[in-house]
C-alpha positions as CSV (number, residue, x, y, z in Angstrom):
1,M,101.6,81.3,103.8
2,L,103.9,84.2,102.9
3,R,106.3,85.4,105.6
4,I,107.3,89.0,105.5
5,D,110.0,90.8,107.4
6,G,108.6,94.2,108.2
7,S,112.1,95.7,108.9
8,K,113.1,95.5,105.3
9,G,112.9,98.5,102.9
10,E,111.6,101.6,104.6
11,G,110.6,99.6,107.6
12,G,107.4,101.5,108.2
13,G,103.6,101.3,108.0
14,Q,103.6,101.4,104.2
15,M,104.6,97.7,104.1
16,V,101.7,96.8,106.4
17,R,99.1,98.7,104.2
18,T,100.4,97.3,101.0
19,A,100.6,93.7,102.3
20,L,97.0,94.0,103.6
21,A,95.8,95.3,100.2
22,L,97.6,92.7,98.1
23,S,96.7,89.9,100.4
24,T,93.0,90.7,100.2
25,L,93.2,91.2,96.5
26,T,95.0,87.9,95.7
27,G,93.6,85.8,98.6
28,R,97.1,84.9,99.8
29,P,97.6,84.9,103.6
30,F,100.7,86.3,105.2
31,H,102.5,86.5,108.5
32,I,104.5,89.7,109.1
33,T,107.2,90.3,111.8
34,H,109.3,93.3,112.9
35,I,106.4,95.7,112.1
36,R,107.6,99.3,111.8
37,A,111.0,98.3,113.0
38,G,112.5,101.3,111.3
39,R,110.4,103.8,113.3
40,H,110.9,105.4,116.7
41,Q,107.9,103.6,118.1
42,A,107.7,100.2,116.5
43,G,104.6,98.1,116.1
44,L,101.1,98.7,114.9
45,K,99.5,102.1,115.4
46,A,95.8,102.9,115.6
47,Q,95.5,103.7,111.9
48,H,97.0,100.3,111.0
49,L,94.5,98.6,113.3
50,K,91.7,100.4,111.6
51,A,92.8,99.2,108.2
52,I,92.9,95.7,109.4
53,E,89.5,96.0,111.0
54,A,88.1,97.5,107.8
55,L,89.4,94.7,105.7
56,Q,88.0,92.2,108.2
57,A,84.6,93.7,107.6
58,I,85.0,93.7,103.9
59,C,86.4,90.2,103.4
60,G,85.9,88.3,106.7
61,A,89.6,88.0,107.3
62,Q,90.9,85.9,110.2
63,V,93.6,87.8,112.1
64,T,95.8,86.6,115.0
65,A,97.9,88.5,117.5
66,L,96.2,91.8,116.7
67,K,96.6,94.6,119.2
68,L,98.0,98.1,119.5
69,G,101.8,98.0,119.4
70,A,101.9,94.4,118.0
71,K,105.1,93.7,116.1
72,T,103.8,90.7,114.4
73,F,100.4,89.3,113.2
74,T,98.9,86.9,110.8
75,F,96.3,87.8,108.2
76,Q,94.2,85.3,106.3
77,P,91.7,87.0,103.9
78,G,88.4,85.7,102.7
79,P,86.4,86.7,99.6
80,V,85.7,90.4,99.2
81,Q,82.1,91.4,99.7
82,P,81.0,94.5,97.9
83,G,78.5,96.7,99.6
84,Q,78.1,99.8,101.8
85,Y,80.6,100.4,104.6
86,F,81.2,103.0,107.2
87,F,84.6,103.3,108.9
88,D,85.5,105.9,111.5
89,I,89.3,106.1,111.9
90,G,89.0,108.4,114.9
91,T,90.4,111.9,115.4
92,A,92.6,112.9,112.5
93,G,93.7,109.4,111.3
94,S,94.4,109.5,107.6
95,I,91.6,108.7,105.2
96,S,94.0,108.6,102.2
97,L,96.2,106.1,103.9
98,L,93.2,103.9,104.8
99,L,92.2,104.0,101.1
100,Q,95.7,102.7,100.1
101,A,94.7,99.4,101.9
102,L,91.1,99.3,100.7
103,L,91.1,100.4,97.1
104,P,93.1,97.5,95.4
105,P,90.7,94.7,96.4
106,L,87.6,96.8,96.0
107,L,88.6,97.7,92.4
108,F,88.2,94.0,91.5
109,S,85.2,92.9,93.6
110,S,82.0,91.4,92.2
111,G,79.9,94.5,92.5
112,P,79.8,98.2,93.4
113,T,80.9,99.4,96.8
114,T,80.3,102.7,98.7
115,L,82.6,103.7,101.5
116,R,81.8,106.4,104.0
117,L,85.0,107.3,105.8
118,R,85.5,109.6,108.8
119,G,88.9,110.9,109.9
120,G,91.6,113.3,108.7
121,T,91.6,114.6,105.2
122,C,95.1,116.0,105.3
123,G,98.1,115.8,107.7
124,K,101.8,115.2,108.1
125,W,103.3,112.3,106.2
126,Q,100.2,111.5,104.2
127,P,98.7,112.6,100.9
128,A,95.7,115.0,101.2
129,V,92.4,113.5,100.1
130,E,92.4,116.1,97.4
131,Y,95.7,114.6,96.1
132,T,94.1,111.1,96.1
133,R,91.1,112.4,94.1
134,E,92.8,114.7,91.7
135,V,96.1,113.0,91.0
136,L,96.0,109.2,91.9
137,L,92.5,108.2,90.9
138,P,92.6,109.1,87.2
139,Y,95.4,106.6,86.8
140,L,93.1,103.9,88.1
141,S,90.2,104.6,85.7
142,N,91.0,101.4,83.6
143,F,90.2,99.3,86.6
144,A,87.0,100.9,87.9
145,D,84.9,104.0,87.9
146,I,85.7,105.8,91.1
147,E,83.9,108.8,92.6
148,L,85.4,110.5,95.7
149,T,83.4,113.2,97.4
150,I,84.7,115.4,100.2
151,K,81.7,116.2,102.4
152,R,83.7,117.8,105.2
153,R,87.4,118.4,105.8
154,G,89.1,117.1,108.9
155,Y,92.3,118.7,110.3
156,Y,94.7,117.7,113.0
157,P,94.1,117.1,115.9
158,K,90.3,116.6,116.0
159,G,89.8,115.3,112.5
160,G,86.1,114.7,111.8
161,G,86.5,114.8,108.0
162,D,83.8,113.1,106.1
163,V,84.5,111.4,102.7
164,S,82.4,109.2,100.4
165,V,84.0,106.9,97.8
166,R,81.9,105.0,95.2
167,I,83.6,102.2,93.3
168,Q,82.2,100.4,90.3
169,P,84.6,97.7,89.2
170,R,85.1,97.0,85.5
171,S,86.2,93.4,86.3
172,S,85.7,91.0,89.2
173,S,89.1,89.4,88.8
174,W,92.5,91.1,89.3
175,K,94.0,88.5,86.9
176,E,92.1,90.1,84.0
177,A,94.0,93.4,84.6
178,G,96.9,91.7,82.8
179,Q,94.9,92.0,79.6
180,L,94.9,95.8,79.8
181,P,97.4,98.0,78.0
182,P,100.5,98.3,80.1
183,Y,101.3,101.6,81.8
184,S,104.0,103.5,79.9
185,L,105.1,106.4,82.0
186,T,108.6,107.1,80.7
187,E,108.3,110.3,78.7
188,R,106.2,113.4,79.0
189,E,105.8,116.9,77.6
190,P,105.9,120.2,79.7
191,P,102.8,121.0,81.7
192,S,99.9,122.2,79.6
193,Q,98.1,123.6,82.7
194,I,98.4,123.7,86.4
195,A,95.4,123.7,88.7
196,G,94.8,123.3,92.4
197,I,92.8,124.1,95.4
198,A,93.8,126.0,98.6
199,F,91.4,125.1,101.5
200,A,91.0,126.2,105.0
201,A,88.6,126.0,107.9
202,D,85.8,128.7,108.1
203,A,87.5,130.2,111.1
204,L,90.4,131.3,108.9
205,A,88.4,133.1,106.3
206,V,88.6,136.4,108.0
207,R,92.4,136.3,107.6
208,Q,92.1,135.2,103.9
209,V,94.3,132.2,104.6
210,A,93.2,130.2,101.5
211,E,93.6,133.2,99.2
212,R,97.1,133.9,100.5
213,I,98.1,130.3,100.1
214,A,96.8,130.3,96.5
215,D,98.5,133.6,95.6
216,A,101.9,132.5,96.9
217,A,101.7,129.2,94.9
218,C,100.6,131.0,91.7
219,A,103.5,133.4,91.9
220,E,106.1,130.5,91.9
221,L,104.4,128.5,89.2
222,Q,104.5,131.2,86.5
223,I,107.8,129.9,85.3
224,W,106.0,127.1,83.3
225,N,104.3,129.5,80.9
226,C,101.0,127.7,81.1
227,P,97.6,128.6,82.6
228,V,97.6,128.4,86.4
229,D,94.3,128.2,88.2
230,I,94.1,127.7,91.9
231,S,90.7,127.9,93.5
232,T,89.9,128.5,97.2
233,A,87.5,126.8,99.5
234,Y,86.4,127.2,103.1
235,G,84.3,124.9,105.2
236,P,83.2,123.9,108.7
237,A,85.8,122.0,110.7
238,H,86.3,120.9,114.3
239,N,89.4,122.9,114.6
240,P,91.4,125.4,112.4
241,G,93.5,124.0,109.6
242,A,94.6,124.7,106.0
243,G,96.4,123.2,103.1
244,I,96.8,123.1,99.3
245,T,96.9,120.5,96.6
246,L,98.4,121.2,93.1
247,R,98.0,119.2,89.9
248,A,100.1,119.7,86.7
249,T,98.5,118.2,83.6
250,V,101.0,116.6,81.3
251,N,100.8,114.6,78.1
252,C,102.6,111.2,78.4
253,S,103.5,109.8,75.0
254,G,102.7,106.2,76.0
255,A,99.7,106.8,78.1
256,G,97.4,108.1,75.4
257,I,95.6,110.5,77.8
258,P,96.6,113.6,79.7
259,L,97.9,112.7,83.2
260,S,99.1,114.6,86.2
261,L,101.9,115.2,88.6
262,G,100.9,116.5,92.0
263,A,102.1,118.2,95.2
264,D,100.6,119.3,98.4
265,A,101.5,121.2,101.6
266,L,99.9,121.6,105.0
267,G,99.3,124.6,107.2
268,E,100.6,124.5,110.7
269,R,100.4,126.8,113.7
270,G,103.0,129.5,113.3
271,K,103.6,128.8,109.6
272,P,102.6,131.8,107.4
273,A,100.0,131.0,104.7
274,E,102.4,132.3,102.1
275,T,104.9,129.6,103.2
276,V,102.4,126.9,102.7
277,G,101.7,127.9,99.1
278,S,105.4,128.3,98.4
279,E,106.2,124.9,99.8
280,A,103.6,123.2,97.5
281,A,104.7,125.1,94.4
282,Q,108.4,124.3,95.1
283,Q,107.6,120.7,95.5
284,L,105.7,120.6,92.2
285,N,108.5,122.6,90.5
286,R,111.1,120.0,91.6
287,A,108.9,117.2,90.2
288,L,108.5,119.0,86.9
289,R,112.2,119.8,86.6
290,S,113.1,116.1,87.1
291,G,111.6,115.2,83.8
292,D,109.9,112.2,85.3
293,P,106.3,111.6,84.2
294,V,105.2,111.0,87.8
295,D,106.0,112.8,91.1
296,P,107.8,110.8,93.8
297,H,104.7,110.2,95.9
298,L,102.6,109.2,93.0
299,A,105.2,106.6,92.0
300,D,105.0,105.1,95.5
301,Q,101.2,104.7,95.2
302,L,101.2,103.5,91.6
303,A,103.6,100.6,92.1
304,P,101.1,98.0,93.2
305,Y,98.8,98.8,90.3
306,L,101.6,98.7,87.8
307,A,102.4,95.2,89.1
308,L,99.0,94.0,87.9
309,I,99.9,94.7,84.3
310,P,103.2,93.1,83.2
311,G,105.0,95.2,80.7
312,S,104.3,98.4,82.5
313,R,107.1,100.9,82.7
314,M,107.7,103.9,84.9
315,K,110.5,106.4,85.0
316,V,111.6,107.4,88.5
317,S,115.0,109.1,88.8
318,H,115.1,109.1,92.6
319,P,113.1,106.1,94.0
320,T,111.9,106.6,97.6
321,G,112.0,104.0,100.4
322,H,108.2,103.8,100.1
323,L,108.5,103.0,96.4
324,L,111.1,100.3,96.9
325,S,108.9,98.8,99.7
326,N,105.8,98.8,97.6
327,M,107.6,97.1,94.7
328,A,109.0,94.5,97.1
329,M,105.5,93.8,98.5
330,A,104.1,93.4,95.0
331,E,106.8,90.8,94.3
332,Y,105.8,88.9,97.4
333,F,102.2,88.5,96.3
334,L,102.2,88.7,92.5
335,P,104.2,86.7,89.9
336,V,106.3,89.7,88.7
337,R,109.6,91.4,89.2
338,F,110.4,95.1,89.0
339,E,113.6,95.5,87.0
340,P,115.5,98.8,86.7
341,K,117.0,99.9,83.5
342,E,118.7,103.1,84.3
343,A,115.9,105.2,85.7
344,I,113.1,103.2,84.2
345,W,111.4,100.4,86.2
346,E,109.8,97.7,84.2
347,V,107.3,95.1,85.4
348,N,108.2,91.6,84.1
349,R,106.2,88.4,84.6
350,I,107.9,85.5,86.2
351,N,106.9,81.8,86.2
């Protein structure tokens, strides 16, 4: 059984989610201690419990010492069972963060799966569901056909978002992923276009919140001399909320297809709509100016998938704590090492 010290790396919930995902994917059990030791309130939070409960339903995992605030637990996965599942995270718990734990094993299950997820579609310290759909999922298309549909957005604090995810794996074994062409994310061209969506609850339409967010973002993105198209959307919600997700399409020389860098920002009480749009645009501008083919948050999320294909390479000039933690988790569960060569991280197979 693998033994993991949860205080290492960024010392937060990312280590728990990635360990759960890779354990269920590979069938390797683990025991983790010092959970979220790097956070003000250590131990498991409700959203981590929901990820564990969801994976218990999907693979029949045996879990010991599981409770809110637990600083240690043991997880022993069983075989993944594709099918139809409904998980209610409760209030505005993050749907995107739950998907980080569920997607890796379901991409390599023996059949199609449909997830119906209820919770928050955007919030602090989490990618918006739009970011997951528009930026992350295209990078996973070699593993499975994935269709994510946002039926209703859910904002903090009441949540109530409703998302459907359909997954049709291309292979039933993660070991076959090693036969795929490696990711080569080391060079890219300037953006060929920038797109996005500014969204808000129906109650904010009278103040044109989504339009103001979109206009502010557009104004700051003109520096790239490419088409900028940001749509707007309103919808029913349990409480007011707003946000924006941006996507810059770039050509990566080693990828063979146009890929994306992304950014998002969240509306909050007292924050002008124009500030929300500006924040997202500035975040995307920083990522584009870096020259890296991926934005920092995308790099974090891609690491476990790169680890499935030795020989993969990714340029990240300023690795985050989440990225380092995800690479460390991949090295626990998979026979690989991430080795840095200047700003390029390469996945190498080990015996």
